[in-house]
C-alpha positions in Angstrom: 79.9 27.9 57.3 80.0 31.4 55.7 79.8 31.3 51.9 83.1 32.4 50.4 84.1 32.7 46.7 87.3 33.5 45.1 87.4 36.7 43.1 90.4 38.6 41.8 92.5 36.3 44.0 90.9 37.4 47.0 88.7 35.6 49.5 85.5 37.6 50.1 82.8 36.9 52.8 79.5 38.1 51.5 77.4 37.3 54.4 78.3 39.9 56.8 78.2 43.1 54.7 75.9 45.0 52.4 77.1 44.5 48.9 76.9 46.3 45.6 74.2 45.5 43.1 76.7 44.2 40.6 78.2 41.8 43.2 74.7 40.6 44.0 73.8 39.8 40.5 77.2 38.0 40.0 76.6 35.8 43.0 73.0 34.8 41.9 74.4 33.9 38.4 77.3 31.9 40.1 74.8 29.9 42.0 72.3 29.3 39.1 72.2 26.3 36.9 70.8 25.5 33.7 67.4 23.9 33.6 66.3 20.3 33.2 66.1 19.2 29.6 62.6 18.0 28.4 61.1 16.9 25.1 58.1 19.0 23.9 55.9 18.5 20.8 56.6 21.4 18.3 53.3 23.4 19.2 54.1 23.0 23.1 57.6 24.3 22.5 56.7 27.8 21.7 58.7 30.3 23.8 61.2 27.8 25.0 65.0 27.7 24.3 66.3 24.8 22.3 68.5 22.4 24.4 70.0 20.9 21.3 71.2 21.9 17.9 69.1 20.8 15.1 70.1 19.8 11.6 67.9 19.6 8.4 66.5 16.0 8.1 65.9 16.5 4.3 66.3 18.9 1.4 63.7 21.7 1.6 62.0 22.1 -0.6 62.2 18.3 -1.3 61.8 18.8 -5.0 61.9 21.5 -7.5 58.4 23.2 -7.6 56.5 26.2 -9.0 56.5 29.5 -7.1 53.5 30.7 -9.1 50.2 29.6 -10.6 51.1 29.5 -14.4 52.6 27.4 -17.1 55.8 25.3 -16.9 58.0 24.4 -19.8 61.5 23.6 -20.7 63.2 26.9 -21.8 65.7 25.0 -24.1 62.8 23.4 -25.9 61.0 26.6 -26.6 61.8 28.0 -30.0 60.9 31.6 -28.8 58.7 32.1 -31.9 55.6 29.8 -31.7 53.0 29.6 -29.0 53.4 26.7 -26.5 50.8 23.8 -26.5 49.3 23.0 -23.1 49.6 19.2 -22.8 48.7 18.6 -19.2 48.2 19.9 -15.6 49.7 19.3 -12.3 48.5 20.6 -8.9 50.3 20.8 -5.5 50.5 17.3 -4.2 50.3 15.7 -7.5 53.1 14.4 -9.9 53.3 14.8 -13.7 55.5 11.9 -15.0 55.3 12.6 -18.8 58.2 14.3 -20.5 57.5 17.8 -22.0 58.6 18.3 -25.7 59.4 21.1 -27.9 57.1 24.1 -27.5 55.1 22.3 -25.0 53.9 23.4 -21.5 51.7 22.3 -18.7 49.4 24.2 -16.5 50.9 24.3 -13.1 50.0 25.6 -9.6 52.0 27.0 -6.7 53.9 24.4 -5.0 53.3 21.6 -7.6 56.4 19.6 -8.5 58.1 20.3 -11.9 58.2 17.4 -14.4 61.6 16.1 -15.6 63.6 18.6 -17.7 61.1 21.4 -17.0 63.0 24.5 -15.6 60.9 27.6 -16.2 57.4 28.9 -15.1 55.6 31.9 -16.5 53.0 33.4 -14.4 49.4 33.1 -15.6 48.9 36.8 -15.7 51.5 37.1 -18.4 50.1 34.7 -21.0 47.3 34.9 -23.6 45.6 31.5 -23.9 43.6 30.3 -26.9 42.2 26.8 -26.2 45.3 24.6 -25.7 47.9 27.3 -27.0 49.5 30.1 -24.9 51.4 33.0 -26.1 54.0 34.3 -23.7 53.8 38.0 -23.0 56.7 38.4 -20.4 59.5 40.2 -22.3 61.8 39.8 -19.3 61.3 36.0 -18.9 64.5 34.1 -18.2 65.3 30.4 -17.8 64.7 29.3 -14.2 62.0 32.1 -13.5 59.4 31.3 -10.7 61.1 28.1 -9.7 61.9 27.0 -6.1 64.8 24.7 -6.6 65.2 21.6 -4.5 67.1 22.3 -1.3 67.2 26.1 -1.9 66.1 26.7 1.7 68.2 24.0 3.4 70.0 21.0 2.2 69.9 17.7 4.2 72.3 18.0 7.3 72.6 21.7 7.0 72.3 23.6 10.4 68.7 24.4 11.1 68.7 25.9 14.5 71.2 26.3 17.1 71.2 25.3 20.7 69.8 28.2 22.8 67.6 29.6 20.0 64.2 30.8 21.3 61.5 28.9 19.4 59.1 31.3 17.6 55.9 30.4 15.7 58.0 30.8 12.5 60.6 28.5 14.0 57.9 25.9 14.7 56.6 26.1 11.1 60.3 25.9 9.8 61.0 22.8 11.7 57.8 21.2 10.9 58.4 21.6 7.3 61.5 19.5 7.6 59.8 16.7 9.4 60.3 17.6 13.1 57.5 16.8 15.4 59.4 17.0 18.8 62.4 18.9 20.1 64.4 19.1 23.4 64.1 22.4 25.3 65.1 23.8 28.6 62.3 23.5 31.0 60.7 26.4 32.8 61.6 26.6 36.6 59.1 25.5 39.2 58.4 28.7 41.1 56.7 29.0 44.6 55.7 32.2 46.1 55.4 32.7 49.9 53.8 35.9 51.2 54.4 36.7 54.8 52.5 39.2 57.0 49.9 39.3 59.8 48.4 42.5 58.4 47.5 41.0 55.0 44.0 40.2 53.9 43.0 38.6 50.6 41.3 40.7 48.0 37.5 40.5 48.5 37.6 39.8 52.2 36.4 42.2 54.8 39.2 44.8 55.5 39.4 45.2 59.3 41.3 48.2 61.0 45.0 47.8 60.7 44.8 45.4 57.8 45.7 45.9 54.2 45.0 44.0 51.1 47.7 41.5 49.9 48.9 42.5 46.5 52.5 40.9 46.4 51.4 37.4 45.5 49.0 38.6 42.9 51.6 40.9 41.5 54.4 38.3 41.4 52.0 35.7 39.8 51.2 38.2 37.0 54.9 39.0 36.6 55.7 35.2 36.2 52.9 34.8 33.6 54.4 37.6 31.7 57.4 35.3 31.2 55.0 32.4 30.5 55.6 30.7 33.9 52.8 29.6 36.1 53.8 29.5 39.8 53.3 26.0 41.4 51.8 27.5 44.6 51.1 30.9 46.3 51.0 30.7 50.1 50.0 33.4 52.5 51.4 33.0 56.0 51.3 34.7 59.3 54.3 36.2 61.1 54.8 33.3 63.2 58.1 31.4 63.0 56.8 27.8 63.1 54.2 28.7 60.4 56.9 30.2 58.1 59.3 27.3 58.6 56.5 24.8 57.7 55.5 26.6 54.5 59.2 27.0 53.5 60.0 23.3 54.0 56.9 22.5 51.8 58.2 24.5 48.9 61.9 23.7 48.8 61.2 21.1 46.0 60.7 24.1 43.7 63.6 25.4 41.6 63.0 29.1 42.8 61.3 30.1 46.1 60.2 33.8 46.4 59.3 35.1 49.8 58.1 38.6 50.4 58.2 40.5 53.8 60.0 39.7 57.1 63.5 40.2 55.8 64.5 43.4 57.7 65.6 43.8 61.3 62.3 44.2 63.1 61.0 41.9 65.9 58.7 40.1 63.4 61.2 40.0 60.5 61.4 36.2 60.9 62.2 35.0 57.4 66.0 34.9 57.6 66.0 32.7 60.8 63.4 30.5 59.4 65.3 30.0 56.2 68.5 29.0 58.2 66.4 26.4 60.2 65.2 25.0 57.0 68.7 24.4 55.8 69.0 27.3 53.4 72.5 28.6 52.9 72.7 32.4 53.0 74.7 33.9 50.1 74.0 37.5 50.9 71.5 39.7 52.9 71.4 43.4 52.1 72.3 45.2 48.8 73.4 48.8 48.4 70.2 49.6 46.4 67.1 51.6 46.6 64.4 50.3 46.8 64.9 46.7 48.3 67.9 47.1 50.5 67.1 44.2 52.8 67.0 41.8 49.8 68.2 38.3 50.8 69.4 35.4 48.6 70.3 31.8 49.7 70.4 28.4 48.2 69.8 24.7 48.9 71.1 21.9 46.9 68.2 22.2 44.4 66.6 25.7 45.0 67.3 29.3 44.7 65.8 31.4 47.5 64.8 35.0 47.0 63.5 36.8 50.1 62.3 40.2 49.0 61.2 43.2 51.2 57.5 43.5 51.7 56.9 46.9 50.2 55.2 46.2 46.8 57.4 48.4 44.6 60.5 46.9 46.2 59.0 43.4 45.6 58.5 44.2 41.8 61.8 45.9 41.4 63.8 43.0 43.0 61.8 40.5 40.9 62.5 42.2 37.6 66.3 43.1 38.4 67.2 39.7 40.1 64.8 36.9 39.8 64.3 37.3 36.2 68.1 37.2 35.7 68.1 33.7 37.4 65.0 32.5 35.3 67.0 33.7 32.2 70.0 31.6 33.1 67.7 28.7 34.1 65.8 28.7 30.7 68.8 29.9 28.7 66.5 32.7 27.4 66.6 36.4 27.7 63.1 37.6 28.7 63.4 41.3 29.1 65.2 43.8 26.7 67.9 46.1 28.1 68.5 49.5 26.4 70.6 52.5 26.8 68.5 55.8 26.6 68.9 59.4 27.5 67.1 60.9 30.4 64.2 63.3 29.8 64.6 64.9 33.1 67.2 65.9 35.9 67.6 63.8 39.1 69.7 64.0 42.2 70.3 60.8 44.4 72.2 59.9 47.5 75.7 58.5 46.9 76.3 54.9 48.0 73.2 53.3 46.6 72.2 52.2 43.2 68.7 53.5 42.4 66.2 51.5 40.5 63.6 54.1 39.2 60.3 53.5 37.6 60.3 55.1 34.1 58.4 55.7 31.0 60.0 55.6 27.6 59.2 58.4 25.1 60.3 59.3 21.7 63.1 61.3 23.0 64.4 58.8 25.7 63.1 57.8 29.1 61.3 59.9 31.8 61.6 59.4 35.5 58.2 59.2 36.9 57.0 60.6 40.3 56.0 58.5 43.3 59.3 56.5 43.5 59.0 55.3 47.2 59.0 51.6 47.9 55.4 51.3 48.9 54.0 53.2 45.9 52.6 51.2 43.0 50.8 54.0 41.3 53.9 55.0 39.1 54.7 51.4 38.6 51.4 50.6 37.2 52.1 53.0 34.3 55.8 52.4 34.1 57.2 50.4 31.1 60.8 50.2 32.3 63.2 50.4 35.3 66.1 52.9 35.2 69.4 52.1 36.8 71.3 55.0 38.4 74.9 54.3 39.5 75.9 53.7 43.2 78.5 56.5 43.2 77.0 59.1 41.0 74.8 61.7 42.5 73.6 64.2 39.9 72.1 63.2 36.6 71.2 65.7 33.9 68.6 65.6 31.1 70.3 63.8 28.2 72.6 61.5 30.4 72.4 58.0 28.9 71.4 55.5 31.4 70.6 51.7 31.5 66.9 50.8 31.1 65.3 47.5 31.7 62.0 47.1 29.7 59.3 45.6 31.8 56.3 46.1 29.6 
């Protein structure tokens, strides 16, 4: 059955026509689902998005403590005239149980708990000490100085981190400080890569006439690692229907399957038919874009299938513009930054296609690089972004503001 969706009260068939980029993205997101939820130890949760809202388990700090190495005393019991007598000492991790009297102080160190009724700390650099007496030299000293009050960061049951928050090193430290050791996060997707093409040879092997070195699998693996995702498999398969079908069936347990090559209209573009035989439901095939017009997207009950054109620049472009969007939805985390920047140069394009151009950001905006054809990676190798030029607009001038997707 053709895939249909209801949009603006109209039934639209997406399988038999070339669709705009915006519609392709919408259909991909429509068919995405959020990831499995799994529990991770705090160190292993780095870079994941929280799948739960977390609340403070305790007051932090859990007690009033000193923010400085210095001397602690009761401001109300200091007569402002006489030196203070040092009657004890407390370090971080210790506890001083005796009460502090009139004109008395204790030596205290950063993080040490304050004794009862003690409410002020003077830093050690601002006293003059003679034996067990100290003269206070801080003319600006006020009650409560250099104290970290109990619960001044968070109070028990306060909101700590919201669901969907990306977990950073500081976030891990923050949660550990209130007693968390494990958290629930959205799992990263299991991603399989299938590279098709009789002409492809692995790097390091002998390059015979008519062959080329395979680069798409290596490039996609690196791009996934850029998102801290390790592919579960990378398979290289010949342009033979049975072989392609077999490797597809073996990888459909993954959450995302990425294929390259064999999606156009040539005699050896066997991927769409192989996907159909493997039970993949085609959502769309061909997008009004350059590069990557033959881009295919389909689904099974559990997997998203992205079949990309074989040209290397088209592969990387479709990955960044579409596959990453699905990964973002899956993990509930935005991996790449989107900006709006002025162009540094003019550009003229054909009407009817969205252009994704390799670009390089500068202090003044973004520059469209040379070598934009879909087989050319030399400009991609130095690009730090992809520039989107609208389908219906043909002439762009220096200074025009355009959408930019940062890829490096």
